[in-house]
Backbone as a chain_set.jsonl record, in Angstrom:
{"seq": "MVNPVVVRIAAERIKSGGLNPKTGIVYVLDDITNEAYRAAVENYILGNTEGI", "coords": {"N": [[18.558, 9.662, -15.01], [17.187, 6.559, -15.756], [17.302, 3.197, -14.572], [17.17, 0.493, -16.655], [16.831, -2.172, -15.892], [15.719, -2.061, -13.346], [13.327, -0.805, -14.003], [12.136, -2.787, -15.632], [11.827, -4.896, -13.765], [10.091, -3.72, -11.855], [7.864, -3.16, -13.49], [7.117, -5.728, -14.401], [6.463, -6.88, -11.979], [4.261, -5.336, -11.234], [2.502, -5.946, -13.34], [2.063, -8.668, -12.882], [0.817, -8.736, -10.458], [2.367, -8.846, -8.216], [4.044, -8.547, -5.0], [4.854, -5.513, -3.29], [8.02, -5.02, -2.183], [8.66, -3.242, -0.181], [6.319, -2.502, 1.222], [4.806, -4.81, 1.431], [2.336, -5.26, 0.35], [0.162, -5.599, -2.552], [1.813, -4.564, -5.469], [1.469, -1.493, -7.036], [1.124, 0.988, -9.629], [0.964, 3.515, -8.489], [2.64, 3.341, -6.323], [5.124, 4.079, -7.132], [7.045, 6.801, -6.781], [8.942, 8.449, -7.963], [9.009, 10.45, -10.715], [10.292, 10.066, -13.214], [10.906, 7.321, -13.22], [8.339, 6.322, -12.92], [7.093, 7.108, -15.34], [8.719, 5.67, -17.113], [8.135, 3.029, -16.355], [5.388, 2.934, -16.926], [5.52, 3.256, -19.728], [6.942, 0.945, -20.371], [5.128, -1.053, -19.605], [2.972, -0.479, -21.321], [4.225, -0.897, -23.792], [4.88, -3.572, -23.708], [2.706, -5.212, -23.312], [0.308, -7.226, -24.61], [-2.564, -6.455, -26.563], [-3.106, -3.91, -25.743]], "CA": [[18.629, 8.497, -15.863], [16.564, 5.407, -15.114], [17.928, 1.903, -14.776], [16.197, -0.339, -17.354], [16.595, -3.416, -15.154], [14.774, -1.709, -12.278], [12.049, -0.545, -14.675], [11.572, -4.077, -16.041], [11.422, -5.634, -12.566], [8.904, -3.065, -11.299], [6.739, -3.336, -14.417], [6.689, -7.133, -14.369], [5.836, -7.111, -10.673], [2.946, -4.7, -11.29], [1.672, -6.713, -14.268], [1.727, -9.99, -12.35], [0.16, -8.626, -9.16], [3.346, -9.179, -7.18], [4.079, -7.718, -3.801], [5.826, -4.444, -3.127], [8.887, -5.476, -1.091], [8.732, -2.233, 0.882], [5.094, -2.46, 2.016], [4.24, -6.145, 1.605], [1.025, -5.362, -0.297], [0.259, -5.679, -4.007], [2.534, -3.449, -6.083], [0.689, -0.731, -8.007], [1.875, 2.09, -10.23], [0.977, 4.652, -7.557], [3.729, 3.166, -5.361], [6.342, 4.672, -7.69], [6.951, 8.244, -6.555], [9.871, 9.139, -8.856], [8.284, 10.669, -11.974], [11.021, 9.477, -14.339], [10.702, 5.876, -13.16], [6.918, 6.05, -13.15], [6.866, 7.228, -16.783], [9.408, 4.556, -17.762], [7.377, 1.809, -16.067], [4.161, 3.03, -17.726], [5.887, 2.998, -21.116], [7.306, -0.475, -20.485], [3.89, -1.842, -19.538], [2.237, -0.259, -22.568], [4.954, -1.474, -24.908], [5.104, -5.02, -23.565], [1.472, -5.899, -22.979], [-0.513, -7.433, -25.804], [-3.957, -6.053, -26.453], [-3.238, -2.524, -25.297]], "C": [[18.063, 7.293, -15.109], [17.313, 4.13, -15.475], [16.905, 0.981, -15.429], [15.892, -1.661, -16.652], [15.579, -3.173, -14.045], [13.387, -1.482, -12.869], [11.375, -1.86, -15.046], [11.053, -4.857, -14.837], [10.142, -5.034, -11.981], [7.69, -3.299, -12.193], [6.22, -4.773, -14.396], [5.995, -7.459, -13.052], [4.427, -6.513, -10.654], [2.009, -5.515, -12.175], [1.215, -8.04, -13.677], [1.005, -9.936, -11.007], [1.067, -8.988, -8.008], [3.327, -8.192, -6.034], [5.154, -6.652, -3.878], [6.717, -4.855, -1.96], [8.962, -4.493, 0.073], [7.52, -2.284, 1.81], [4.485, -3.828, 2.28], [2.834, -6.29, 1.034], [1.227, -5.355, -1.812], [0.845, -4.394, -4.568], [1.662, -2.789, -7.138], [1.521, 0.445, -8.498], [1.969, 3.296, -9.3], [2.077, 4.537, -6.496], [5.022, 3.814, -5.835], [6.215, 6.186, -7.609], [7.881, 9.05, -7.459], [9.219, 9.233, -10.236], [8.968, 10.034, -13.178], [10.823, 7.962, -14.38], [9.244, 5.527, -13.442], [6.598, 6.097, -14.641], [7.511, 6.056, -17.525], [8.667, 3.237, -17.544], [6.07, 1.803, -16.864], [4.457, 2.685, -19.187], [6.255, 1.534, -21.328], [6.05, -1.333, -20.499], [3.11, -1.699, -20.836], [2.912, -0.912, -23.758], [5.097, -2.969, -24.874], [3.87, -5.78, -23.133], [0.636, -6.011, -24.244], [-1.944, -6.994, -25.541], [-4.168, -4.643, -25.949], [-2.872, -1.611, -26.439]], "O": [[18.425, 7.047, -13.959], [17.884, 4.015, -16.559], [15.867, 0.705, -14.828], [14.799, -2.207, -16.809], [14.681, -3.987, -13.831], [12.387, -1.918, -12.299], [10.181, -2.035, -14.804], [9.958, -5.417, -14.886], [9.21, -5.768, -11.65], [6.605, -3.604, -11.698], [5.01, -4.996, -14.375], [5.04, -8.235, -13.027], [3.503, -7.122, -10.115], [0.857, -5.75, -11.811], [0.1, -8.488, -13.945], [0.621, -10.975, -10.471], [0.599, -9.391, -6.943], [2.681, -7.146, -6.095], [6.222, -6.86, -4.455], [6.22, -5.024, -0.847], [9.295, -4.882, 1.193], [7.654, -2.132, 3.024], [3.733, -3.999, 3.24], [2.202, -7.331, 1.212], [2.337, -5.131, -2.293], [0.438, -3.291, -4.202], [1.168, -3.462, -8.042], [2.497, 0.842, -7.862], [2.963, 4.021, -9.329], [2.41, 5.525, -5.843], [5.919, 4.071, -5.032], [5.378, 6.783, -8.286], [7.626, 10.231, -7.696], [8.913, 8.212, -10.852], [8.294, 9.517, -14.07], [10.6, 7.388, -15.447], [8.957, 4.545, -14.127], [5.905, 5.217, -15.152], [6.921, 5.51, -18.457], [8.583, 2.416, -18.458], [5.69, 0.771, -17.418], [3.727, 1.911, -19.806], [5.914, 0.951, -22.357], [5.927, -2.243, -21.319], [2.64, -2.692, -21.391], [2.233, -1.428, -24.645], [5.404, -3.587, -25.893], [3.985, -6.897, -22.63], [0.301, -5.005, -24.869], [-2.463, -7.145, -24.435], [-5.308, -4.224, -25.747], [-2.911, -0.39, -26.291]]}, "num_chains": 1, "name": "protein.A"}
């Protein structure tokens, strides 16, 4: 089960070009290794981005 707050934070950070707190570089979808979270973040981005 994924935490929706974590998904929202990760997705917003990816969308805005924010930094990955673990590595200190720009956060990208490939940084998410858990498949359930990765799918949830992808779905959040697709559902909350206009023009997609």
